[in-house]
MOPAC internal coordinates of N, CA, C and O (Angstrom, degrees):
PM7 1SCF
backbone

  N    0.0000 0     0.00 0     0.00 0    0    0    0
  C    1.4466 1     0.00 0     0.00 0    1    0    0
  C    1.5279 1   107.88 1     0.00 0    2    1    0
  O    1.2310 1   120.36 1   -58.64 1    3    2    1
  N    1.3208 1   116.92 1   121.36 1    3    2    1
  C    1.4576 1   119.45 1  -179.60 1    5    3    2
  C    1.5237 1   110.71 1   -87.71 1    6    5    3
  O    1.2310 1   121.51 1    -0.57 1    7    6    5
  N    1.3321 1   114.71 1   179.43 1    7    6    5
  C    1.4713 1   121.00 1  -174.58 1    9    7    6
  C    1.5347 1   111.56 1   -61.80 1   10    9    7
  O    1.2310 1   120.09 1   140.31 1   11   10    9
  N    1.3334 1   117.44 1   -39.69 1   11   10    9
  C    1.4637 1   120.51 1  -179.05 1   13   11   10
  C    1.5276 1   111.67 1   -65.52 1   14   13   11
  O    1.2310 1   119.90 1   139.31 1   15   14   13
  N    1.3213 1   117.80 1   -40.69 1   15   14   13
  C    1.4623 1   120.94 1   179.74 1   17   15   14
  C    1.5172 1   111.41 1   -65.79 1   18   17   15
  O    1.2310 1   120.26 1   145.11 1   19   18   17
  N    1.3366 1   117.11 1   -34.89 1   19   18   17
  C    1.4664 1   120.51 1   177.66 1   21   19   18
  C    1.5203 1   109.90 1   -65.77 1   22   21   19
  O    1.2310 1   120.02 1   136.14 1   23   22   21
  N    1.3497 1   117.56 1   -43.86 1   23   22   21
  C    1.4616 1   120.59 1   179.56 1   25   23   22
  C    1.5288 1   111.15 1   -63.48 1   26   25   23
  O    1.2310 1   120.26 1   140.03 1   27   26   25
  N    1.3255 1   117.11 1   -39.97 1   27   26   25
  C    1.4644 1   120.30 1   178.74 1   29   27   26
  C    1.5228 1   109.94 1   -65.41 1   30   29   27
  O    1.2310 1   119.63 1   138.47 1   31   30   29
  N    1.3185 1   118.31 1   -41.53 1   31   30   29
  C    1.4583 1   121.69 1   179.31 1   33   31   30
  C    1.5203 1   111.32 1   -64.56 1   34   33   31
  O    1.2310 1   120.40 1   145.40 1   35   34   33
  N    1.3382 1   116.83 1   -34.60 1   35   34   33
  C    1.4649 1   120.06 1   179.32 1   37   35   34
  C    1.5249 1   111.38 1   -68.21 1   38   37   35
  O    1.2310 1   119.86 1   146.77 1   39   38   37
  N    1.3317 1   117.87 1   -33.23 1   39   38   37
  C    1.4620 1   121.01 1  -172.12 1   41   39   38
  C    1.5205 1   113.82 1  -105.44 1   42   41   39
  O    1.2310 1   119.06 1  -172.18 1   43   42   41
  N    1.3050 1   119.40 1     7.82 1   43   42   41
  C    1.4582 1   119.23 1  -178.31 1   45   43   42
  C    1.5229 1   112.66 1   -72.30 1   46   45   43
  O    1.2310 1   119.80 1   161.70 1   47   46   45
  N    1.3125 1   118.00 1   -18.30 1   47   46   45
  C    1.4636 1   120.79 1  -179.49 1   49   47   46
  C    1.5212 1   112.55 1   -99.96 1   50   49   47
  O    1.2310 1   119.74 1  -167.92 1   51   50   49
  N    1.3076 1   118.11 1    12.08 1   51   50   49
  C    1.4597 1   120.23 1   178.50 1   53   51   50
  C    1.5214 1   110.06 1   -87.33 1   54   53   51
  O    1.2310 1   121.36 1   -28.71 1   55   54   53
  N    1.3014 1   115.00 1   151.29 1   55   54   53
  C    1.4619 1   120.60 1   177.02 1   57   55   54
  C    1.5265 1   109.42 1   -73.44 1   58   57   55
  O    1.2310 1   120.11 1   -26.76 1   59   58   57
  N    1.3214 1   117.39 1   153.24 1   59   58   57
  C    1.4676 1   119.74 1   176.47 1   61   59   58
  C    1.5315 1   110.07 1   -67.93 1   62   61   59
  O    1.2310 1   120.40 1   -23.32 1   63   62   61
  N    1.3301 1   116.84 1   156.68 1   63   62   61
  C    1.4775 1   119.75 1  -178.98 1   65   63   62
  C    1.5201 1   113.60 1   -56.08 1   66   65   63
  O    1.2310 1   119.70 1   147.68 1   67   66   65
  N    1.3196 1   118.18 1   -32.32 1   67   66   65
  C    1.4702 1   119.70 1   179.72 1   69   67   66
  C    1.5297 1   111.49 1   -64.40 1   70   69   67
  O    1.2310 1   120.06 1   149.64 1   71   70   69
  N    1.3293 1   117.50 1   -30.36 1   71   70   69
  C    1.4683 1   120.53 1   178.00 1   73   71   70
  C    1.5242 1   110.75 1   -66.11 1   74   73   71
  O    1.2310 1   120.61 1   143.12 1   75   74   73
  N    1.3323 1   116.45 1   -36.88 1   75   74   73
  C    1.4624 1   120.10 1   177.68 1   77   75   74
  C    1.5258 1   110.79 1   -66.84 1   78   77   75
  O    1.2310 1   120.59 1   142.27 1   79   78   77
  N    1.3155 1   116.47 1   -37.73 1   79   78   77
  C    1.4599 1   120.41 1   178.43 1   81   79   78
  C    1.5273 1   110.73 1   -66.22 1   82   81   79
  O    1.2310 1   120.41 1   136.03 1   83   82   81
  N    1.3139 1   116.82 1   -43.97 1   83   82   81
  C    1.4629 1   120.62 1   178.24 1   85   83   82
  C    1.5287 1   110.29 1   -62.84 1   86   85   83
  O    1.2310 1   120.48 1   136.88 1   87   86   85
  N    1.3317 1   116.68 1   -43.12 1   87   86   85
  C    1.4681 1   119.92 1   178.28 1   89   87   86
  C    1.5228 1   110.73 1   -61.78 1   90   89   87
  O    1.2310 1   119.98 1   139.52 1   91   90   89
  N    1.3277 1   117.64 1   -40.48 1   91   90   89
  C    1.4661 1   120.74 1   178.89 1   93   91   90
  C    1.5276 1   111.03 1   -64.66 1   94   93   91
  O    1.2310 1   120.34 1   140.56 1   95   94   93
  N    1.3200 1   116.96 1   -39.44 1   95   94   93
  C    1.4676 1   120.03 1   178.65 1   97   95   94
  C    1.5258 1   111.48 1   -67.67 1   98   97   95
  O    1.2310 1   120.38 1   140.95 1   99   98   97
  N    1.3161 1   116.88 1   -39.05 1   99   98   97
  C    1.4714 1   120.01 1   177.03 1  101   99   98
  C    1.5277 1   109.76 1   -65.40 1  102  101   99
  O    1.2310 1   120.16 1   139.50 1  103  102  101
  N    1.3328 1   117.30 1   -40.50 1  103  102  101
  C    1.4693 1   120.45 1   177.32 1  105  103  102
  C    1.5225 1   110.80 1   -62.99 1  106  105  103
  O    1.2310 1   120.38 1   139.95 1  107  106  105
  N    1.3174 1   116.87 1   -40.05 1  107  106  105
  C    1.4641 1   120.77 1   177.46 1  109  107  106
  C    1.5302 1   110.68 1   -63.87 1  110  109  107
  O    1.2310 1   120.38 1   137.61 1  111  110  109
  N    1.3243 1   116.88 1   -42.39 1  111  110  109
  C    1.4629 1   121.07 1   178.06 1  113  111  110
  C    1.5296 1   110.90 1   -62.71 1  114  113  111
  O    1.2310 1   120.43 1   134.90 1  115  114  113
  N    1.3416 1   116.79 1   -45.10 1  115  114  113
  C    1.4633 1   119.44 1   179.75 1  117  115  114
  C    1.5245 1   111.67 1   -63.68 1  118  117  115
  O    1.2310 1   120.35 1   143.27 1  119  118  117
  N    1.3231 1   116.94 1   -36.73 1  119  118  117
  C    1.4631 1   120.34 1   176.26 1  121  119  118
  C    1.5185 1   110.82 1   -64.35 1  122  121  119
  O    1.2310 1   120.42 1   139.41 1  123  122  121
  N    1.3317 1   116.79 1   -40.59 1  123  122  121
  C    1.4657 1   120.43 1   177.04 1  125  123  122
  C    1.5243 1   111.01 1   -63.24 1  126  125  123
  O    1.2310 1   120.47 1   141.29 1  127  126  125
  N    1.3317 1   116.71 1   -38.71 1  127  126  125
  C    1.4656 1   120.49 1   177.16 1  129  127  126
  C    1.5253 1   109.73 1   -62.85 1  130  129  127
  O    1.2310 1   120.35 1   134.98 1  131  130  129
  N    1.3282 1   116.94 1   -45.02 1  131  130  129
  C    1.4683 1   120.14 1   179.92 1  133  131  130
  C    1.5189 1   111.71 1   -61.07 1  134  133  131
  O    1.2310 1   120.43 1   134.35 1  135  134  133
  N    1.3168 1   116.79 1   -45.65 1  135  134  133
  C    1.4648 1   120.38 1  -179.43 1  137  135  134
  C    1.5235 1   110.63 1   -64.07 1  138  137  135
  O    1.2310 1   120.31 1   137.38 1  139  138  137
  N    1.3202 1   117.00 1   -42.62 1  139  138  137
  C    1.4629 1   119.29 1  -179.13 1  141  139  138
  C    1.5249 1   112.04 1   -68.93 1  142  141  139
  O    1.2310 1   119.97 1   146.67 1  143  142  141
  N    1.3228 1   117.67 1   -33.33 1  143  142  141
  C    1.4737 1   120.26 1   177.73 1  145  143  142
  C    1.5241 1   109.98 1   -63.76 1  146  145  143
  O    1.2310 1   120.63 1   142.08 1  147  146  145
  N    1.3211 1   116.40 1   -37.92 1  147  146  145
  C    1.4581 1   119.71 1  -177.40 1  149  147  146
  C    1.5310 1   111.90 1   -81.72 1  150  149  147
  O    1.2310 1   120.09 1   136.36 1  151  150  149
  N    1.3257 1   117.44 1   -43.64 1  151  150  149
  C    1.4652 1   120.26 1  -170.57 1  153  151  150
  C    1.5269 1   115.13 1   -98.43 1  154  153  151
  O    1.2310 1   119.65 1   151.64 1  155  154  153
  N    1.3198 1   118.28 1   -28.36 1  155  154  153
  C    1.4602 1   119.75 1  -172.43 1  157  155  154
  C    1.5265 1   112.12 1  -100.70 1  158  157  155
  O    1.2310 1   120.51 1   126.65 1  159  158  157
  N    1.3165 1   116.64 1   -53.35 1  159  158  157
  C    1.4627 1   120.46 1  -174.89 1  161  159  158
  C    1.5219 1   110.95 1   -87.08 1  162  161  159
  O    1.2310 1   120.86 1   -36.42 1  163  162  161
  N    1.3257 1   115.96 1   143.58 1  163  162  161
  C    1.4667 1   119.65 1   176.11 1  165  163  162
  C    1.5268 1   108.11 1  -102.98 1  166  165  163
  O    1.2310 1   121.59 1   -97.14 1  167  166  165
  N    1.3076 1   114.57 1    82.86 1  167  166  165
  C    1.4650 1   121.47 1   180.00 1  169  167  166
  C    1.5173 1   109.91 1   -94.94 1  170  169  167
  O    1.2310 1   120.26 1   -22.14 1  171  170  169
  N    1.3291 1   117.11 1   157.86 1  171  170  169
  C    1.4647 1   119.17 1   172.87 1  173  171  170
  C    1.5376 1   109.57 1   -61.14 1  174  173  171
  O    1.2310 1   121.25 1   -27.81 1  175  174  173
  N    1.2997 1   115.21 1   152.19 1  175  174  173
  C    1.4652 1   120.44 1  -175.80 1  177  175  174
  C    1.5235 1   111.82 1   -58.05 1  178  177  175
  O    1.2310 1   119.96 1   138.50 1  179  178  177
  N    1.3093 1   117.69 1   -41.50 1  179  178  177
  C    1.4644 1   120.14 1  -178.68 1  181  179  178
  C    1.5248 1   111.10 1   -63.02 1  182  181  179
  O    1.2310 1   120.19 1   136.72 1  183  182  181
  N    1.3253 1   117.23 1   -43.28 1  183  182  181
  C    1.4695 1   120.88 1   178.88 1  185  183  182
  C    1.5183 1   110.66 1   -65.32 1  186  185  183
  O    1.2310 1   120.46 1   139.59 1  187  186  185
  N    1.3229 1   116.73 1   -40.41 1  187  186  185
  C    1.4560 1   121.41 1   179.17 1  189  187  186
  C    1.5240 1   110.43 1   -62.21 1  190  189  187
  O    1.2310 1   120.28 1   135.41 1  191  190  189
  N    1.3210 1   117.08 1   -44.59 1  191  190  189
  C    1.4623 1   121.14 1  -179.55 1  193  191  190
  C    1.5231 1   110.63 1   -64.60 1  194  193  191
  O    1.2310 1   120.14 1   137.00 1  195  194  193
  N    1.3145 1   117.34 1   -43.00 1  195  194  193
  C    1.4666 1   120.33 1  -179.70 1  197  195  194
  C    1.5321 1   110.51 1   -62.85 1  198  197  195
  O    1.2310 1   120.14 1   134.25 1  199  198  197
  N    1.3248 1   117.33 1   -45.75 1  199  198  197
  C    1.4660 1   120.78 1   179.67 1  201  199  198
  C    1.5221 1   110.73 1   -62.36 1  202  201  199
  O    1.2310 1   120.20 1   136.50 1  203  202  201
  N    1.3234 1   117.22 1   -43.50 1  203  202  201
  C    1.4647 1   120.28 1  -179.37 1  205  203  202
  C    1.5234 1   112.01 1   -66.52 1  206  205  203
  O    1.2310 1   119.97 1   141.87 1  207  206  205
  N    1.3365 1   117.66 1   -38.13 1  207  206  205
  C    1.4657 1   120.18 1   178.39 1  209  207  206
  C    1.5297 1   111.79 1   -68.24 1  210  209  207
  O    1.2310 1   120.40 1   137.95 1  211  210  209
  N    1.3144 1   116.85 1   -42.05 1  211  210  209
  C    1.4670 1   119.75 1   178.22 1  213  211  210
  C    1.5225 1   110.21 1   -64.22 1  214  213  211
  O    1.2310 1   120.63 1   136.91 1  215  214  213
  N    1.3086 1   116.40 1   -43.09 1  215  214  213
  C    1.4639 1   119.97 1   178.56 1  217  215  214
  C    1.5248 1   111.45 1   -63.12 1  218  217  215
  O    1.2310 1   120.12 1   138.85 1  219  218  217
  N    1.3214 1   117.37 1   -41.15 1  219  218  217
  C    1.4675 1   120.36 1   178.49 1  221  219  218
  C    1.5234 1   111.45 1   -64.42 1  222  221  219
  O    1.2310 1   120.33 1   140.15 1  223  222  221
  N    1.3165 1   116.98 1   -39.85 1  223  222  221
  C    1.4691 1   120.20 1   177.80 1  225  223  222
  C    1.5232 1   111.34 1   -65.54 1  226  225  223
  O    1.2310 1   120.24 1   138.27 1  227  226  225
  N    1.3233 1   117.16 1   -41.73 1  227  226  225
  C    1.4644 1   120.29 1   177.40 1  229  227  226
  C    1.5252 1   111.15 1   -62.73 1  230  229  227
  O    1.2310 1   120.72 1   137.67 1  231  230  229
  N    1.3220 1   116.23 1   -42.33 1  231  230  229
  C    1.4657 1   119.65 1   179.58 1  233  231  230
  C    1.5275 1   111.10 1   -65.12 1  234  233  231
  O    1.2310 1   120.08 1   137.26 1  235  234  233
  N    1.3152 1   117.46 1   -42.74 1  235  234  233
  C    1.4661 1   120.46 1   178.43 1  237  235  234
  C    1.5225 1   111.13 1   -63.03 1  238  237  235
  O    1.2310 1   120.40 1   141.48 1  239  238  237
  N    1.3276 1   116.84 1   -38.52 1  239  238  237
  C    1.4635 1   120.67 1   178.49 1  241  239  238
  C    1.5227 1   111.13 1   -65.53 1  242  241  239
  O    1.2310 1   120.30 1   135.74 1  243  242  241
  N    1.3205 1   117.03 1   -44.26 1  243  242  241
  C    1.4647 1   120.11 1   178.53 1  245  243  242
  C    1.5217 1   111.95 1   -62.76 1  246  245  243
  O    1.2310 1   120.48 1   135.58 1  247  246  245
  N    1.3112 1   116.68 1   -44.42 1  247  246  245
  C    1.4625 1   120.07 1  -179.75 1  249  247  246
  C    1.5200 1   110.60 1   -63.69 1  250  249  247
  O    1.2310 1   120.66 1   136.27 1  251  250  249
  N    1.3219 1   116.34 1   -43.73 1  251  250  249
  C    1.4628 1   119.39 1   178.80 1  253  251  250
  C    1.5119 1   112.57 1   -65.89 1  254  253  251
  O    1.2310 1   120.39 1   139.84 1  255  254  253
  N    1.3272 1   116.86 1   -40.16 1  255  254  253
  C    1.4612 1   120.15 1  -175.93 1  257  255  254
  C    1.5222 1   112.53 1   -71.04 1  258  257  255
  O    1.2310 1   120.18 1   134.66 1  259  258  257
  N    1.3136 1   117.26 1   -45.34 1  259  258  257
  C    1.4630 1   119.31 1  -172.97 1  261  259  258
  C    1.5225 1   113.20 1   -97.36 1  262  261  259
  O    1.2310 1   119.73 1   129.94 1  263  262  261
  N    1.3254 1   118.11 1   -50.06 1  263  262  261
  C    1.4626 1   119.41 1  -173.02 1  265  263  262
  C    1.5222 1   112.70 1   -81.37 1  266  265  263
  O    1.2310 1   120.16 1   159.03 1  267  266  265
  N    1.3220 1   117.30 1   -20.97 1  267  266  265
  C    1.4708 1   119.96 1   175.74 1  269  267  266
  C    1.5316 1   110.44 1  -105.40 1  270  269  267
  O    1.2310 1   120.19 1  -174.32 1  271  270  269
  N    1.3303 1   117.24 1     5.68 1  271  270  269
  C    1.4632 1   124.15 1   177.21 1  273  271  270
  C    1.5246 1   113.41 1    57.53 1  274  273  271
  O    1.2310 1   119.55 1  -151.39 1  275  274  273
  N    1.3145 1   118.46 1    28.61 1  275  274  273
  C    1.4598 1   120.82 1   178.16 1  277  275  274
  C    1.5253 1   111.80 1   -76.47 1  278  277  275
  O    1.2310 1   120.18 1   166.18 1  279  278  277
  N    1.3090 1   117.26 1   -13.82 1  279  278  277
  C    1.4532 1   120.90 1   178.75 1  281  279  278
  C    1.5301 1   110.78 1   -62.21 1  282  281  279
  O    1.2310 1   120.68 1   152.88 1  283  282  281
  N    1.3093 1   116.30 1   -27.12 1  283  282  281
  C    1.4506 1   120.70 1  -175.08 1  285  283  282
  C    1.5271 1   112.89 1  -103.63 1  286  285  283
  O    1.2310 1   119.95 1  -171.66 1  287  286  285
  N    1.3043 1   117.70 1     8.34 1  287  286  285
  C    1.4620 1   121.18 1   178.21 1  289  287  286
  C    1.5244 1   109.90 1   -82.07 1  290  289  287
  O    1.2310 1   121.44 1   -15.65 1  291  290  289
  N    1.2948 1   114.84 1   164.35 1  291  290  289
  C    1.4600 1   119.97 1   176.81 1  293  291  290
  C    1.5192 1   110.38 1   -68.31 1  294  293  291
  O    1.2310 1   120.87 1   -23.49 1  295  294  293
  N    1.3032 1   115.95 1   156.51 1  295  294  293
  C    1.4577 1   121.41 1  -178.89 1  297  295  294
  C    1.5213 1   111.60 1   -62.93 1  298  297  295
  O    1.2310 1   120.10 1   143.49 1  299  298  297
  N    1.3328 1   117.41 1   -36.51 1  299  298  297
  C    1.4647 1   120.33 1   178.94 1  301  299  298
  C    1.5273 1   110.99 1   -62.00 1  302  301  299
  O    1.2310 1   120.57 1   143.01 1  303  302  301
  N    1.3283 1   116.52 1   -36.99 1  303  302  301
  C    1.4646 1   120.09 1   178.10 1  305  303  302
  C    1.5237 1   110.55 1   -66.03 1  306  305  303
  O    1.2310 1   120.54 1   143.16 1  307  306  305
  N    1.3203 1   116.58 1   -36.84 1  307  306  305
  C    1.4561 1   120.19 1   178.46 1  309  307  306
  C    1.5297 1   110.78 1   -65.91 1  310  309  307
  O    1.2310 1   120.73 1   140.37 1  311  310  309
  N    1.3421 1   116.21 1   -39.63 1  311  310  309
  C    1.4589 1   119.11 1   177.81 1  313  311  310
  C    1.5158 1   111.51 1   -62.94 1  314  313  311
  O    1.2310 1   120.16 1   146.47 1  315  314  313
  N    1.3235 1   117.30 1   -33.53 1  315  314  313
  C    1.4656 1   120.73 1   177.90 1  317  315  314
  C    1.5230 1   111.51 1   -64.12 1  318  317  315
  O    1.2310 1   120.41 1   154.10 1  319  318  317
  N    1.3141 1   116.82 1   -25.90 1  319  318  317
  C    1.4587 1   120.92 1   178.92 1  321  319  318
  C    1.5279 1   110.92 1   -92.35 1  322  321  319
  O    1.2310 1   120.14 1   135.66 1  323  322  321
  N    1.3189 1   117.33 1   -44.34 1  323  322  321
  C    1.4664 1   121.40 1  -170.91 1  325  323  322
  C    1.5260 1   112.22 1   -73.65 1  326  325  323
  O    1.2310 1   119.53 1   135.43 1  327  326  325
  N    1.3140 1   118.50 1   -44.57 1  327  326  325
  C    1.4740 1   120.71 1  -175.67 1  329  327  326
  C    1.5304 1   112.14 1   -60.87 1  330  329  327
  O    1.2310 1   118.70 1   132.37 1  331  330  329
  N    1.3444 1   120.09 1   -47.63 1  331  330  329
  C    1.4660 1   117.90 1   176.89 1  333  331  330
  C    1.5268 1   113.53 1   -63.67 1  334  333  331
  O    1.2310 1   119.82 1   146.05 1  335  334  333
  N    1.3406 1   117.94 1   -33.95 1  335  334  333
  C    1.4585 1   119.64 1   178.26 1  337  335  334
  C    1.5220 1   111.89 1   -67.19 1  338  337  335
  O    1.2310 1   120.45 1   140.02 1  339  338  337
  N    1.3212 1   116.75 1   -39.98 1  339  338  337
  C    1.4671 1   120.01 1   177.43 1  341  339  338
  C    1.5301 1   110.08 1   -66.19 1  342  341  339
  O    1.2310 1   120.50 1   137.97 1  343  342  341
  N    1.3296 1   116.65 1   -42.03 1  343  342  341
  C    1.4646 1   120.20 1   178.31 1  345  343  342
  C    1.5268 1   110.51 1   -62.12 1  346  345  343
  O    1.2310 1   120.27 1   137.00 1  347  346  345
  N    1.3196 1   117.08 1   -43.00 1  347  346  345
  C    1.4667 1   120.89 1   178.02 1  349  347  346
  C    1.5212 1   110.92 1   -62.87 1  350  349  347
  O    1.2310 1   120.13 1   137.86 1  351  350  349
  N    1.3290 1   117.36 1   -42.14 1  351  350  349
  C    1.4630 1   120.57 1   179.10 1  353  351  350
  C    1.5244 1   111.13 1   -62.05 1  354  353  351
  O    1.2310 1   120.28 1   138.04 1  355  354  353
  N    1.3257 1   117.06 1   -41.96 1  355  354  353
  C    1.4656 1   120.17 1   179.25 1  357  355  354
  C    1.5276 1   111.62 1   -65.97 1  358  357  355
  O    1.2310 1   120.44 1   136.84 1  359  358  357
  N    1.3194 1   116.77 1   -43.16 1  359  358  357
  C    1.4672 1   120.33 1   179.26 1  361  359  358
  C    1.5267 1   110.18 1   -63.19 1  362  361  359
  O    1.2310 1   120.34 1   135.57 1  363  362  361
  N    1.3305 1   116.95 1   -44.43 1  363  362  361
  C    1.4614 1   119.70 1   178.68 1  365  363  362
  C    1.5247 1   111.50 1   -65.10 1  366  365  363
  O    1.2310 1   120.30 1   139.45 1  367  366  365
  N    1.3250 1   117.03 1   -40.55 1  367  366  365
  C    1.4582 1   120.51 1   179.21 1  369  367  366
  C    1.5198 1   110.55 1   -60.37 1  370  369  367
  O    1.2310 1   120.60 1   129.81 1  371  370  369
  N    1.3462 1   116.45 1   -50.19 1  371  370  369
  C    1.4579 1   119.41 1  -178.00 1  373  371  370
  C    1.5186 1   112.27 1   -73.15 1  374  373  371
  O    1.2310 1   120.43 1   164.64 1  375  374  373
  N    1.3207 1   116.79 1   -15.36 1  375  374  373
  C    1.4596 1   119.68 1   173.97 1  377  375  374
  C    1.5130 1   112.49 1   -81.64 1  378  377  375
  O    1.2310 1   120.29 1   151.56 1  379  378  377
  N    1.3251 1   117.06 1   -28.44 1  379  378  377
  C    1.4609 1   121.69 1  -176.37 1  381  379  378
  C    1.5257 1   112.14 1   -92.46 1  382  381  379
  O    1.2310 1   119.47 1   145.16 1  383  382  381
  N    1.3122 1   118.61 1   -34.84 1  383  382  381
  C    1.4646 1   121.67 1  -174.29 1  385  383  382
  C    1.5283 1   113.00 1   -57.97 1  386  385  383
  O    1.2310 1   118.61 1   133.52 1  387  386  385
  N    1.3304 1   120.26 1   -46.48 1  387  386  385
  C    1.4715 1   118.04 1   179.64 1  389  387  386
  C    1.5284 1   113.14 1   -61.73 1  390  389  387
  O    1.2310 1   120.26 1   140.13 1  391  390  389
  N    1.3250 1   117.10 1   -39.87 1  391  390  389
  C    1.4641 1   119.70 1   178.48 1  393  391  390
  C    1.5193 1   111.48 1   -67.89 1  394  393  391
  O    1.2310 1   120.31 1   139.06 1  395  394  393
  N    1.3252 1   117.01 1   -40.94 1  395  394  393
  C    1.4634 1   120.24 1   179.03 1  397  395  394
  C    1.5232 1   110.55 1   -65.01 1  398  397  395
  O    1.2310 1   120.30 1   140.12 1  399  398  397
  N    1.3221 1   117.03 1   -39.88 1  399  398  397
  C    1.4657 1   120.10 1   178.85 1  401  399  398
  C    1.5235 1   110.69 1   -64.56 1  402  401  399
  O    1.2310 1   120.92 1   140.86 1  403  402  401
  N    1.3320 1   115.84 1   -39.14 1  403  402  401
  C    1.4609 1   119.63 1   178.77 1  405  403  402
  C    1.5304 1   111.13 1   -66.71 1  406  405  403
  O    1.2310 1   120.46 1   137.76 1  407  406  405
  N    1.3294 1   116.72 1   -42.24 1  407  406  405
  C    1.4670 1   121.12 1  -178.54 1  409  407  406
  C    1.5256 1   111.12 1   -65.87 1  410  409  407
  O    1.2310 1   120.58 1   137.15 1  411  410  409
  N    1.3273 1   116.49 1   -42.85 1  411  410  409
  C    1.4616 1   119.92 1  -177.52 1  413  411  410
  C    1.5260 1   112.53 1   -88.09 1  414  413  411
  O    1.2310 1   119.95 1  -176.30 1  415  414  413
  N    1.3163 1   117.69 1     3.70 1  415  414  413
  C    1.4575 1   121.82 1   176.56 1  417  415  414
  C    1.5220 1   114.39 1    67.53 1  418  417  415
  O    1.2310 1   120.61 1  -146.96 1  419  418  417
  N    1.3340 1   116.44 1    33.04 1  419  418  417
  C    1.4589 1   120.29 1  -176.80 1  421  419  418
  C    1.5189 1   111.99 1   -95.42 1  422  421  419
  O    1.2310 1   119.65 1  -170.67 1  423  422  421
  N    1.2856 1   118.27 1     9.33 1  423  422  421
  C    1.4737 1   117.39 1  -175.94 1  425  423  422
  C    1.4712 1   113.23 1  -120.00 1  426  425  423
  O    1.2310 1   120.10 1   180.00 1  427  426  425

C-alpha cells in the first residue's frame, strides 16, 4: 500500500464538503432561532427553556456528527458517548428540580 492509498483509506469515511456547508447553515439557522427566542419573542419561561434546550441538543448533535466525524463511527462508539451524557443529564435534572421547586414555592 503506497502513501496515496493510505490517504484515500483515511478519508473515505468523511462527509463531502457540501455536507459541511449544509451543517454550517443549519447551525446558523439554529443560532438565529435561539437569539430570536430570547430577544424578539416574549414567550413564557418554560417554553423558552424548552426551545433553547432542544436547539442546543440539535447543535451539539450536528457538530459531533459532521465536524467531529462521529457520523461514521461504529454504533458501539456512539453508545460510549451517548449513554454517559444521558445519565449525566438525568442526574443533573433530578439534582436541580427539587431546589428549583423549593425556590419557586412549587412543593
